[in-house]
BAPA-357107 format. One line per field, with one value per residue (C-alpha): residue in one letter; y, x, z. Coordinates in pm, 1 decimal. Layout:
REM BAPA-357107
rest c(a|...)
Y c(Y|...)
X c(X|...)
Z c(Z|...)
//
This chain:
REM BAPA-357107
rest c(m|k|k|f|l|k|v|v|l|i|i|t|g|i|i|v|l|l|l|g|a|a|t|a|a|v|y|i|m|f|p|p|e|k|i|k|q|i|v|i|k|e|a|s|e|a|t|g|r|e|i|g|l|g|e|l|k|f|n|i|f|k|g|i|e|i|s|n|v|y|i|k|e|g|g|a|a|n|k|e|n|f|l|k|s|e|s|v|v|f|k|y|n|l|l|a|l|l|k|k|d|l|i|i|n|r|i|e|l|v|s|p|y|a|k|i|i|k|k|p|d|g|k|f|n|f|s|d|m|l|n|s|e|k|k|a|a|k|k|k|n|l|k|k|d|k|k|s|d|k|p|l|f|n|n|i|i|v|t|g|v|a|v|k|k|g|n|f|i|y|s|d|v|s|k|v|k|a|v|n|v|q|l|k|d|f|n|f|s|t|g|n|l|l|l|s|a|a|v|p|v|d|i|k|s|d|f|t|a|v|y|g|s|y|n|i|p|v|d|l|k|s|q|v|r|l|d|l|k|s|k|d|a|d|i|a|v|g|k|l|v|i|a|g|t|v|s|e|g|n|i|k|l|a|n|f|k|d|v|t|g|k|i|t|t|t|a|d|i|p|g|i|i|k|i|l|p|e|a|t|v|s|k|l|k|d|v|t|l|s|g|v|v|k|n|n|i|k|f|s|i|m|n|g|k|f|t|f|s|d|s|a|a|i|e|k|a|e|v|l|y|l|g|k|k|a|v|e|n|f|n|g|m|a|e|i|t|s|a|y|n|l|k|s|d|m|d|f|k|l|a|g|n|n|v|n|v|k|i|n|g|t|n|v|t|s|l|d|n|g|v|f|n|i|d|i|y|s|p|k|l|a|v|e|y|l|l|a|l|i|p|k|k|e|k|s|a|v|k|k|e|l|v|n|t|k|t|a|a|a|k|t|k|k|a|i|k|a|p|g|a|y|l|n|i|k|a|d|a|i|s|f|k|e|i|e|i|g|k|t|i|a|n|v|r|l|v|n|n|k|f|y|m|e|a|s|a|a|a|y|s|g|n|i|n|s|s|a|v|s|d|i|n|k|e|t|y|s|f|d|f|i|t|s|k|v|q|m|t|r|l|i|d|d|v|i|a|v|l|p|r|k|d|p|a|k|k|t|f|i|d|d|l|k|g|k|v|q|g|k|a|a|i|n|a|k|f|s|g|v|t|f|k|d|v|l|h|t|v|k|g|s|g|l|f|n|v|s|n|g|l|v|g|p|l|e|m|g|k|d|i|a|k|k|t|g|i|t|d|f|g|n|a|i|e|f|d|t|m|g|g|s|f|n|m|a|s|g|k|i|d|i|k|n|f|r|l|d|k|g|a|d|g|k|a|g|d|i|k|v|k|g|a|g|w|i|t|v|d|r|a|l|d|f|k|a|e|t|d|i|s|p|k|l|a|k|q|f|e|a|n|i|a|a|n|f|g|i|k|d|a|g|y|a|y|d|k|e|g|w|m|p|f|d|f|r|v|y|n|t|t|a|q|k|k|y|d|y|s|q|s|r|m|m|d|n|i|k|r|n|l|a|k|k|l|e|e|e|g|k|k|y|m|e|k|e|g|g|k|l|i|k|q|l|f|g|k)
Y c(14391.9|14673.5|14652.5|14279.4|14325.2|14602.6|14361.3|14089.7|14322.8|14446.0|14101.0|13992.2|14296.4|14226.0|13853.7|13977.0|14222.8|13961.6|13714.6|13981.0|14088.4|13723.1|13666.7|13976.5|13860.6|13531.4|13691.0|13935.4|13664.7|13393.9|13546.1|13282.0|13336.3|13328.9|13017.0|12850.9|12950.2|12813.2|12486.4|12431.7|12503.2|12297.2|12003.3|12009.4|12012.3|11728.6|11507.7|11600.0|11614.1|11884.2|11989.3|12184.6|12374.7|12556.9|12827.0|12853.4|12990.9|13083.2|13037.5|13106.9|12841.2|12584.7|12604.1|12618.3|12483.1|12410.6|12301.1|12090.7|11955.1|11720.4|11560.7|11444.7|11119.0|11129.5|11053.3|10993.9|10972.8|11325.0|11435.7|11185.5|11239.5|11034.6|11182.8|11433.7|11561.3|11774.6|11957.0|11930.3|12097.7|12177.6|12229.5|12416.1|12576.7|12941.5|13053.6|12824.5|12949.1|13306.0|13169.1|13017.0|12662.3|12473.6|12233.8|12060.1|11897.4|11720.1|11685.5|11613.2|11481.9|11508.9|11277.6|11190.9|10968.0|10787.2|10517.0|10297.5|10112.5|9844.8|9853.7|9560.7|9632.9|9594.5|9957.1|10165.1|10488.0|10668.1|10523.1|10827.5|11048.0|10820.9|10813.8|10870.1|11009.2|11268.4|11370.0|11403.9|11622.5|11838.3|11884.6|11979.7|12243.3|12375.3|12410.0|12614.7|12835.9|12884.9|12919.0|13264.4|13157.2|13100.4|12825.7|12926.2|12742.1|12655.7|12324.2|12123.8|11866.1|11664.9|11497.0|11358.9|11246.6|11196.1|11077.1|11121.2|10927.5|10826.5|10618.8|10431.4|10189.5|9943.3|9791.5|9538.2|9486.4|9332.5|8978.0|8774.0|8818.4|9168.4|9229.6|9521.8|9614.2|9911.9|10065.3|10271.6|10497.5|10496.7|10668.4|10696.7|10900.7|10921.9|11110.0|11334.6|11113.5|11345.3|11253.3|10876.6|10834.1|10930.4|10804.6|10553.8|10724.3|10607.5|10492.7|10423.6|10315.5|10176.7|10104.4|9851.9|9648.6|9547.7|9260.2|9124.0|9033.0|9047.5|9341.7|9306.4|9560.4|9639.6|9827.9|9884.9|10028.3|10033.3|10224.9|10308.0|10409.1|10548.5|10642.4|10816.2|10840.6|10465.9|10383.4|10155.9|10110.9|9922.9|9865.4|9722.2|9604.9|9652.0|9534.5|9453.4|9340.5|9193.9|9055.3|8776.7|8776.9|8961.2|8997.3|9144.6|9131.7|9315.2|9418.6|9546.8|9719.2|9747.1|9994.4|10032.0|9710.4|9406.9|9303.9|9059.0|9006.2|8785.7|8812.8|8605.5|8588.2|8443.6|8372.5|8310.3|8082.1|8220.5|8568.6|8505.9|8348.4|8663.7|8863.1|8609.9|8693.4|8581.4|8350.3|8169.8|8154.7|8011.0|7722.5|7652.0|7680.8|7323.8|7359.8|7532.6|7589.4|7686.1|7691.8|7916.6|7902.6|8034.0|8122.3|8216.1|8341.1|8437.6|8595.6|8780.1|8956.6|8950.2|9072.4|9047.8|8696.3|8620.4|8334.6|8233.5|7971.4|7957.9|7736.9|7711.1|7518.7|7453.2|7307.1|7148.6|7281.6|7157.5|7122.0|7073.2|6927.7|6957.5|7016.9|6696.4|6685.2|6590.3|6682.4|6729.7|6748.7|6872.9|6921.3|6981.5|7163.7|7260.5|7401.9|7553.9|7688.2|7925.8|7627.3|7576.4|7234.6|7152.4|6919.1|6868.5|6630.6|6639.9|6425.4|6445.9|6265.3|6235.7|6122.2|5981.2|5796.8|5884.4|6016.3|6095.7|6288.1|6339.1|6570.2|6611.4|6842.1|6973.4|7287.7|7322.2|7653.5|7522.5|7395.2|7219.2|7063.5|7065.2|6735.7|6653.4|6318.5|6266.6|5977.3|5920.9|5650.2|5580.0|5278.5|5398.4|5681.4|5872.3|6007.5|6178.1|6410.9|6491.9|6586.2|6784.2|7022.6|7112.5|7410.8|7325.6|7528.1|7677.8|7505.2|7825.6|7875.9|7516.0|7569.9|7904.8|7722.0|7461.5|7731.3|7908.9|7576.7|7507.3|7859.1|7845.5|7493.1|7622.3|7830.7|7688.1|7571.2|7686.4|7390.7|7331.6|7302.2|7124.9|7006.7|6637.6|6468.2|6130.0|6019.9|5704.0|5605.6|5316.4|5259.8|4950.1|5058.6|5332.8|5469.5|5696.2|5758.0|5399.6|5251.8|5041.7|4913.1|4703.5|4736.9|4973.0|5066.3|5327.4|5502.0|5824.7|6004.4|6332.8|6333.3|6568.3|6659.6|6296.3|6137.2|5771.3|5565.2|5208.8|5104.0|4777.1|4720.9|4426.5|4493.1|4313.8|3987.6|4007.8|4219.0|4524.1|4633.3|4952.3|5157.5|5483.8|5692.0|6052.4|6325.0|6644.9|6867.6|6637.2|6545.4|6177.8|5901.6|5524.0|5328.2|4958.3|4800.4|4434.2|4260.7|3913.7|3726.9|4053.2|4021.3|4174.8|4278.6|4512.4|4639.7|4743.2|4885.5|5106.5|5211.3|5335.8|5508.8|5727.6|5756.8|6130.9|6216.7|6511.0|6424.8|6203.0|6112.6|5949.8|5570.5|5416.5|5064.3|5012.5|5125.7|4802.5|4589.2|4707.1|4405.9|4175.1|4038.2|3789.5|3613.9|3653.7|3886.4|3887.8|4203.4|4296.8|4639.2|4894.5|5264.4|5537.8|5898.6|6174.5|6471.8|6553.6|6704.6|6530.2|6204.2|5995.2|6059.6|6052.2|5768.4|5434.6|5102.8|4725.9|4440.2|4108.3|4038.1|3702.6|3655.6|3288.0|3106.8|3352.8|3468.8|3778.0|3918.7|3970.2|4266.1|4509.8|4400.2|4029.8|4140.1|4318.0|4003.4|3779.5|4002.2|3987.7|3616.9|3463.9|3283.2|3394.8|3257.6|3556.4|3770.7|3564.7|3537.4|3317.7|3110.6|3067.2|2919.7|3170.2|3522.2|3698.4|3863.9|4113.4|4486.1|4771.5|5137.4|5439.6|5776.1|5706.0|5381.1|5044.9|4734.3|4414.5|4087.2|3718.5|3763.2|3436.4|3324.6|2965.5|2688.6|2356.8|2201.3|2368.3|2535.2|2214.2|2224.7|2536.8|2626.6|2913.7|2997.4|3314.5|3438.5|3795.3|4105.5|4466.9|4811.0|5087.9|5449.0|5691.0|5892.0|5594.2|5468.3|5085.9|4802.9|4443.2|4108.5|3804.1|3441.3|3251.2|2877.8|2738.5|2382.9|2100.7|2087.6|2458.4|2506.7|2242.6|2462.8|2757.1|2588.2|2724.7|3083.4|3082.4|2947.9|3205.7|3503.8|3425.7|3274.4|2917.7|2645.5|2385.7|2504.3|2147.9|2183.6|2475.6|2261.2|2216.4|1884.3|1862.1|1944.8|2310.7|2581.2|2890.0|3229.6|3541.1|3913.4|4249.8|4542.3|4880.5|5263.0|5408.4|5275.0|5493.7|5395.8|5054.8|4889.9|4509.6|4295.0|3928.4|3803.7|3425.6|3309.6|3032.2|2912.0|2914.0|2727.3|2451.4|2442.6|2397.0|2135.7|1948.7|1957.3|1838.9|1562.9|1485.8|1463.2|1249.3|1010.9|1006.3|930.8|652.4|496.9|532.4|362.7|85.5|24.5|70.3|-19.1|-401.5|-358.1|-121.4|-366.7|-661.7|-461.6|-362.3|-691.9|-950.5|-1079.5)
X c(23850.6|23820.5|24188.1|24164.8|23866.5|24067.9|24357.5|24138.1|23983.8|24320.7|24458.8|24136.9|24168.0|24531.7|24454.7|24164.6|24388.2|24666.8|24421.2|24269.8|24625.7|24726.4|24418.3|24481.3|24854.9|24738.4|24510.2|24772.4|25051.9|24825.7|24544.2|24276.7|24240.6|24617.3|24653.3|24369.8|24519.2|24866.1|24715.5|24513.7|24804.8|25062.0|24822.7|24714.1|25067.8|25161.9|24871.9|24795.6|24423.4|24168.1|24163.2|23878.2|23850.6|23541.9|23535.5|23857.4|23794.3|24039.5|23910.4|24150.8|23985.0|23868.1|24149.7|24155.7|23833.2|23810.9|23469.2|23382.7|23735.7|23767.9|24006.2|23865.6|23938.2|24195.8|24146.1|23805.1|23635.7|23755.8|23403.6|23383.9|23515.9|23820.2|23815.6|23598.1|23532.4|23243.1|23502.9|23864.3|23959.4|24327.9|24364.7|24690.4|24933.9|24871.4|25212.9|25407.5|25210.6|25322.4|25668.5|25581.2|25588.2|25277.1|25217.8|24882.5|24762.2|24486.0|24359.0|23992.1|23815.2|23437.3|23226.1|23505.0|23455.9|23711.7|23685.6|23995.7|23947.5|24180.7|24138.0|24127.4|24496.4|24590.7|24661.8|24481.6|24286.0|24554.1|24851.9|24900.9|24953.7|25234.7|25405.5|25775.5|25900.0|25621.2|25675.6|26055.7|25998.3|25755.3|25984.6|26270.2|26056.8|25921.7|26287.9|26374.6|26064.2|26070.8|26440.6|26370.9|26032.6|26052.9|25842.8|25524.2|25612.8|25951.7|25816.6|25503.3|25431.9|25115.0|25053.6|24700.3|24441.9|24069.1|23798.2|23431.5|23149.4|23377.0|23273.9|23550.4|23504.6|23741.5|23655.6|23870.9|23752.3|24076.2|23938.8|23667.7|23449.5|23476.5|23550.5|23373.7|23444.7|23308.5|23387.9|23087.3|23042.2|23411.3|23539.4|23910.2|24102.7|24444.9|24584.4|24887.2|25155.1|25434.1|25361.5|25357.1|25720.3|25622.7|25260.8|25054.1|24833.3|24481.3|24390.2|24023.4|23825.9|23488.8|23312.0|23107.7|23269.4|23047.1|23141.4|22867.2|22574.0|22806.9|22785.8|23067.8|23089.9|23441.5|23540.5|23901.4|24040.0|24414.2|24705.1|25041.9|25379.7|25611.0|25977.2|26085.3|26446.5|26493.9|26231.3|26046.0|25683.2|25455.5|25096.6|24859.2|24531.2|24290.9|23987.7|23930.1|23567.0|23490.7|23140.5|23126.4|23491.4|23697.9|24079.3|24339.3|24719.1|25039.9|25250.7|25606.8|25818.4|26201.0|26382.9|26055.5|26162.1|26139.8|25801.4|25688.7|25344.0|25079.0|24709.7|24440.2|24086.9|23770.7|23500.8|23137.5|22980.2|22623.1|22761.2|22940.8|22631.4|22432.1|22636.8|22583.8|22363.2|22005.6|22047.3|22330.2|22140.0|21839.9|22045.7|22131.5|21768.6|21755.1|22090.1|22170.2|22523.9|22675.5|23025.1|23324.8|23657.1|23977.3|24270.1|24626.4|24873.0|25231.4|25420.5|25742.4|25896.7|26277.7|26511.3|26218.8|26130.4|25772.7|25722.4|25431.1|25260.0|24877.1|24672.7|24294.8|24075.2|23708.2|23530.0|23190.8|23037.6|22704.5|22504.3|22133.3|21972.8|21592.8|21592.4|21788.9|22147.0|22351.1|22693.7|22762.1|23057.8|23275.6|23638.8|23921.8|24243.0|24435.6|24791.7|24960.8|25311.8|25480.4|25593.1|25219.0|25223.3|24895.1|24810.8|24455.4|24270.5|23894.2|23655.8|23276.2|22960.5|22768.6|22410.6|22511.6|22810.0|23186.7|23378.8|23758.0|23905.5|24282.2|24426.4|24798.7|24901.4|25217.7|25247.9|24870.0|24834.3|25001.9|24749.5|25040.0|25247.8|25020.5|24917.0|24638.8|24620.7|24280.5|24184.0|23824.8|23707.5|23368.7|23200.2|22897.4|22929.8|22598.4|22668.9|22334.9|22407.8|22755.2|22593.2|22323.8|22583.9|22693.0|22488.7|22284.5|22232.0|21889.7|21711.3|21681.4|22066.6|22124.8|21903.8|22076.5|22414.1|22304.1|22200.6|22526.7|22713.0|22524.5|22588.8|22954.2|23013.5|23211.1|23449.5|23779.7|23770.4|24022.8|24212.0|24129.8|24414.6|24381.9|24633.7|24682.7|24455.7|24454.4|24143.8|24113.0|23765.6|23724.6|23383.1|23238.5|22903.3|22768.9|22415.7|22240.0|21862.4|21714.5|22039.9|22258.0|22592.2|22836.1|23212.9|23344.8|23699.8|23745.2|24060.6|24024.1|24311.4|24331.6|24660.4|24761.7|24401.2|24304.2|24060.1|24100.4|23873.8|23857.2|23593.5|23492.7|23185.7|23022.5|22648.6|22317.5|22466.4|22727.5|23004.5|23026.8|23352.5|23389.9|23658.5|23659.4|23910.0|23839.6|24030.6|23876.8|24004.1|23923.3|23592.2|23649.0|23568.7|23530.6|23353.8|23344.0|23081.0|23100.8|22871.2|22876.7|22593.5|22395.8|22029.7|21837.5|21527.3|21726.8|21941.7|21641.0|21458.0|21750.9|21812.9|21439.2|21495.0|21779.2|21678.5|21646.4|21298.2|21168.2|20809.4|20783.3|20416.4|20532.2|20619.5|20898.6|20957.7|21200.6|20916.3|20725.0|21020.6|21017.4|20997.9|20920.8|21262.2|21442.4|21764.4|22139.1|22274.4|22609.1|22661.0|22968.5|22920.2|23151.5|23053.9|23253.8|23189.5|23371.3|23175.7|23036.0|22724.6|22389.2|22551.3|22237.4|22233.9|22605.4|22727.9|22814.1|22821.6|22804.1|22768.2|22628.5|22377.1|22278.1|22027.1|22011.9|21761.2|21482.9|21151.3|21004.3|20666.4|20382.9|20451.0|20207.5|20309.2|20232.6|19896.4|19821.3|19911.0|19708.3|19397.7|19427.0|19510.0|19329.1|19661.9|19644.5|19997.3|20151.2|20004.0|20165.8|20531.5|20743.0|21024.5|21361.6|21711.6|21851.5|21747.6|22009.1|22132.0|22360.1|22317.1|22470.8|22405.5|22454.4|22271.3|22037.0|21929.2|21984.5|21981.3|21902.7|22011.9|21997.9|21756.7|21640.3|21443.4|21407.2|21420.1|21605.0|21782.0|21660.0|21394.0|21197.3|21158.1|20944.4|20599.3|20711.1|21043.4|21119.5|21367.1|21379.8|21548.8|21468.2|21547.6|21449.7|21552.5|21627.5|21331.1|21102.2|21044.9|21058.5|21031.4|21078.5|20995.6|20950.5|20921.6|20761.5|20698.7|20426.1|20472.3|20225.8|20060.4|19999.3|19904.2|19624.4|19452.0|19439.6|19378.1|19022.6|19134.8|19398.8|19162.2|18897.2|19134.6|19344.2|19077.9|19211.3|18954.5|19170.4|19470.9|19582.1|19765.9|19973.6|20230.7|20587.5|20758.6|20830.2|20483.7|20533.5|20302.7|20470.9|20330.6|20497.8|20419.2|20577.5|20548.7|20635.5|20561.1|20641.8|20666.1|20362.7|20149.9|20249.1|20113.9|20110.2|20137.8|20033.5|20135.3|20192.5|20417.4|20564.7|20217.6|20107.3|20412.8|20336.3|19966.9|20067.3|20327.9|20093.5|19794.0|20028.7|20140.3|19779.0|19683.4|19977.2|19890.6|19521.9|19607.1|19834.7|19570.4|19323.1|19553.6|19624.2|19259.4|19129.9|19440.2|19373.4|19020.9|19158.7|19434.3|19192.3|18954.7|19241.8|19423.8|19141.3|19345.5)
Z c(22418.4|22168.3|22103.4|22041.7|21784.8|21620.9|21575.2|21437.0|21187.5|21079.5|21030.5|20848.8|20628.0|20543.1|20456.5|20228.6|20066.3|20021.5|19884.2|19652.5|19548.4|19487.9|19281.8|19084.5|19042.1|18900.5|18659.8|18549.5|18527.8|18385.4|18188.6|18130.6|17754.6|17700.3|17905.3|17711.7|17369.6|17472.7|17602.8|17287.6|17060.4|17254.2|17290.4|16926.3|16807.6|17039.2|16956.4|16591.7|16694.3|16744.5|17111.7|17269.1|17590.7|17724.3|17986.1|18196.2|18555.1|18834.7|19179.7|19476.9|19686.8|19422.6|19183.1|18798.0|18632.2|18265.6|18132.1|17821.6|17753.3|17450.9|17212.6|16877.1|16691.6|16415.9|16041.8|15891.9|16236.7|16332.4|16418.4|16703.0|17052.8|17153.4|17500.6|17674.4|18021.9|18155.2|18349.5|18466.3|18805.3|18897.6|19269.2|19287.5|19533.7|19511.9|19664.2|19430.4|19137.9|19212.3|19187.5|18839.9|18983.0|18913.0|19190.3|19138.2|19462.0|19272.5|18916.1|18926.6|18601.6|18630.7|18413.1|18180.0|17872.8|17653.8|17392.2|17305.0|16977.0|16841.0|16462.3|16220.3|16137.7|16500.0|16557.8|16824.6|16761.6|16964.6|16784.3|16559.8|16872.7|16976.5|16636.2|16752.7|16405.3|16388.4|16750.0|16699.2|16388.4|16575.2|16865.0|16629.3|16455.0|16792.7|16914.4|16607.9|16639.0|17002.6|17099.1|17244.1|17423.8|17792.0|17942.2|18109.0|18435.2|18584.4|18732.6|18693.6|18978.9|19018.9|19369.3|19343.4|19088.7|19111.6|18861.5|18929.9|18732.0|18445.6|18152.0|17961.9|17670.3|17509.7|17176.5|16991.0|16628.7|16527.2|16611.2|16415.6|16714.2|16847.3|17219.1|17402.7|17762.3|17944.6|18289.9|18393.2|18697.8|18740.8|19055.8|19156.6|19402.6|19561.6|19854.0|19836.2|19682.2|19794.7|20155.8|20076.0|20177.9|20540.5|20581.6|20383.9|20117.3|20041.6|19688.9|19630.6|19324.3|19253.7|18921.9|18729.2|18460.7|18171.3|17941.8|17724.9|17951.7|18260.8|18503.7|18750.2|19042.4|19160.3|19480.7|19584.3|19899.2|19938.6|20087.3|19927.5|20072.9|19806.9|19844.2|19525.6|19637.3|19698.0|19429.5|19668.5|19712.9|19938.5|19837.7|20091.9|19939.0|20223.6|20032.7|19683.5|19613.9|19267.5|19242.6|19510.9|19580.1|19842.6|19822.8|20046.0|20048.4|20002.6|19696.0|19726.0|19461.3|19495.8|19279.5|19081.9|18908.4|19126.3|19265.5|19526.4|19664.8|19826.1|19764.4|19954.8|19791.6|19936.0|19688.2|19775.0|19499.1|19532.8|19519.7|19193.3|19040.7|19114.8|18852.9|18584.8|18292.7|18311.4|18010.4|18194.3|18524.7|18349.9|18235.6|18601.2|18717.7|18830.0|19004.4|19341.7|19434.8|19777.8|19915.9|19965.5|19779.6|19932.1|19706.3|19795.1|19541.2|19599.5|19306.0|19222.0|18925.2|18970.5|18680.6|18449.9|18545.5|18667.7|18923.6|19125.6|19322.3|19351.3|19576.8|19610.6|19855.9|19884.9|20184.5|20240.2|19910.2|19800.1|19475.0|19479.3|19163.1|19148.5|19513.4|19591.0|19708.2|19402.7|19531.3|19903.7|20137.5|19855.4|19969.3|19748.1|19663.8|19364.0|19325.6|19024.9|18992.2|18757.4|18548.5|18494.3|18661.7|18833.6|19114.9|19236.1|19476.4|19536.0|19745.4|19742.8|19753.3|19422.6|19475.2|19809.2|19681.3|19737.9|19436.1|19426.8|19147.8|19113.5|18849.0|18758.5|18481.2|18324.0|18113.0|18147.9|17966.6|17647.5|17376.2|17202.2|17492.8|17784.8|17947.5|18200.0|18388.4|18545.5|18772.6|18881.9|19123.5|19274.2|19420.0|19233.5|18976.8|18908.8|18560.9|18527.7|18812.1|18660.4|18321.2|18485.1|18626.5|18272.4|18142.1|17829.8|17529.0|17465.7|17183.4|16989.8|17027.0|16904.4|16605.2|16521.9|16554.9|16307.3|16065.6|16100.4|16060.3|15728.8|15583.1|15687.0|15541.5|15250.1|15466.4|15569.4|15927.8|16181.7|16335.8|16700.4|16941.0|17277.9|17547.2|17582.3|17834.4|17995.9|18177.0|18378.6|18526.4|18774.8|18910.6|19095.9|18946.8|18721.0|18718.9|18464.3|18503.0|18526.9|18396.8|18623.9|18511.3|18707.6|18737.9|18476.9|18363.3|18098.5|17945.0|17749.0|17589.5|17390.1|17201.3|16917.9|16882.3|16837.0|17080.1|17192.2|17414.6|17551.2|17800.7|17959.3|18177.4|18337.5|18246.1|18206.8|18343.7|18060.8|17930.8|17709.5|17541.5|17334.8|17171.0|16968.3|16774.3|16650.7|16480.5|16617.7|16338.2|16051.6|16222.5|16148.6|16395.3|16441.0|16704.3|16797.0|17016.5|17133.3|17388.4|17524.6|17708.3|17773.6|17880.3|17604.2|17808.7|18035.7|17757.0|17531.4|17838.5|17927.3|17564.6|17550.6|17879.7|17751.9|17386.3|17284.6|17153.1|16970.0|17065.3|17369.9|17268.3|16944.5|16990.4|16782.8|16675.3|16956.3|17213.8|17099.2|17207.7|17571.1|17809.5|17496.4|17400.4|17626.1|17569.0|17588.7|17319.1|17151.3|16931.2|16726.0|16551.2|16387.1|16303.1|16137.4|16002.5|15830.8|15982.8|16319.9|16157.5|16147.5|16273.5|16234.5|15862.9|15798.4|16006.8|15835.7|16014.4|15991.5|16236.0|16343.1|16625.7|16780.0|17067.5|17215.3|17423.6|17454.8|17328.1|17143.3|17162.2|17166.9|16933.7|16782.4|16431.7|16525.2|16665.5|16338.3|16139.1|16377.2|16334.7|15956.4|15918.9|16219.4|16307.3|16672.3|16750.5|16556.8|16841.6|17098.7|17226.6|17007.5|17175.0|16993.5|17035.9|16787.2|16668.8|16469.4|16151.5|16003.4|15923.2|15730.0|15785.6|15559.7|15489.1|15787.4|15644.8|15827.1|15592.7|15772.8|15604.6|15684.0|15971.6|16128.4|16423.5|16498.4|16760.2|16737.0|16441.0|16123.2|16345.0|16375.1|16751.3|16740.4|16610.0|16395.1|16221.1|16042.1|15774.2|15651.1|15513.3|15478.8|15601.7|15836.4|15849.6|16140.2|15996.8|16067.4|15716.5|15681.6|15430.7|15566.8|15399.5|15624.9|15519.6|15804.5|15821.7|16058.5|16206.2|16076.2|16422.6|16446.8|16076.1|16097.8|16359.0|16121.0|15773.0|15765.8|15853.2|15588.8|15325.4|15413.3|15428.2|15120.7|14891.0|14903.9|14883.7|15037.3|15241.6|15284.7|14953.4|15091.1|15300.5|15184.1|15149.3|15517.4|15623.6|15711.1|15578.4|15444.7|15526.9|15380.9|15457.7|15388.6|15620.7|15480.1|15489.4|15829.9|16187.6|16279.9|15981.9|15881.4|15569.5|15494.7|15182.4|15216.9|14874.6|14906.3|14623.2|14823.5|14922.0|14568.5|14450.0|14721.7|14610.7|14247.8|14324.6|14556.8|14317.6|14032.1|14263.9|14358.6|13994.3|13924.7|14216.5|14119.8|13758.2|13862.4|14080.4|13800.8|13553.5|13800.7|13863.1|13503.2|13299.7|13302.4|13163.2|12882.4|12780.8|12778.9|12555.3|12327.4|12304.2|12393.1|12686.1)
//
């Protein structure tokens, strides 16, 4: 036993002596300060930058450790750090080092930082270090100066790399809108790559990618087999987790040139939403999404040519809107090839109704030559739910955008490019809020940045046809709207239901028409504009409208007039055979001309007939003059009221030649604060004419009665 202990002690002593001797040899052969000076000099000459190294330590077990390593920026920013690391550890092979071979089993960077900047001129903040002419000149000079110098190491080999708690920043300020990306808490490690030809070597990494308001967690676990002789590699992606997506697959390299691979990704939609910025999530506050998307991509790079095929599928996805199922049983697929041809087929229920969407695209990534063909069919298409799925801008953001648009008005606009798109919509019915429209066919095209649309719908017991053309870059547009035999009551009610309002409490003139206009409408209108800004004030338009066989009222305006005049029928509904006119629109002002409302030939079958003209603005100002005529039967009932309210002693003289009583009024100011003018020029003209006629008739009677006596007195006969 004593002999055994003695042997152990002797061996231990020898090992300690050897380690001590090796350590001493390392210090003698590679003095830290000398190594440090050589590294700083060589690196500074190679990069043209200021290089800094802190304390350099040799540890026979831990390796070489250098603290406070940095490379400064070049040029005017040379006080800033381009790259720095709290420490760099080189875990080396001691025996090889004694032979002047530097075999580094692992380079470990602790808390490294680097900032890559792409400058406005398109160059990077490290471009000067890669300047081939400068590097060639330096190498030439170094060869002249150091012909007799022997290299410090015979061979330098690195077999593994690790990064702990790194922080890397990329900033691209070459674009109008700067791009900033950060990789924080970056960890990375590899096994011994020299062994990868025999056994798979682990490669691991995890970090958080920050882009704008997005914080995207990434976690990678993979294995690599690497054969340096045959230049082949096999990368097995065991698990790549990016936010709510999980990928796995295999990538193979042949001759370090040709690549083939297959990656399968499963994406959990709620998981992806979790990493979205709060501002984006708030826009989806009324919407809840669920479902899983599975994606398979196969790709290859052969002789420098990249080809791929990508297919995605989603099954039984759901969308809840305000707690109700808006989209359910969503099943679909999409395929895209390396020729960038797309094929997609989706089926789902929208608000309980089946919808099918087919998309075929060619060259879909090209803004100049790409084409999309989209077909949508549904027995009942709930448009409101489709629009609800599109995130809306915050009001403050919209205001800010308007301000920016105004301030940038003088700047030259960059032309918008978009691929061609052909959209066909067929629906047996369409619903939007309270609106229900019958069979609808629409064709929408986007060709050479011009928008075309034709649509036809069976609606309100009639038909609606419309067409539009718009140049996206020039911001010009035209729109035609034609209706035939449309029920006015339902049309007006639906317009009110979808009309955007700044203040829901404020009532407009059209609100007063709700449920108060009946009849069949024919409308033919054309609109056009030369800008997309402030459309209500910049659009121009003209058209004709005619409503037949209906009634209008009782309106608030009519009630106001009835109260003032005592003619109660103004406050009641008025029947008509025809109500129509023409209009022109410009600068937010709608001019109405040739307005008429009457019943029967010349309006004689009704009690009231109206002619008028005037204008109303989108800002609720108005000025409208109406000439009404009251039938003899109705006027007789209100002669006393008219006489009392308008200072006429005998209203019986106010009738026209056909026995109708004129009554004119003007309504002006604003729709909220209407003012009235009851000047009665036509009535006064009738009174003058009728009084003159009365005087003439009375004079004639007097002359007939008294004329004989006068002649007898004069001539004695």
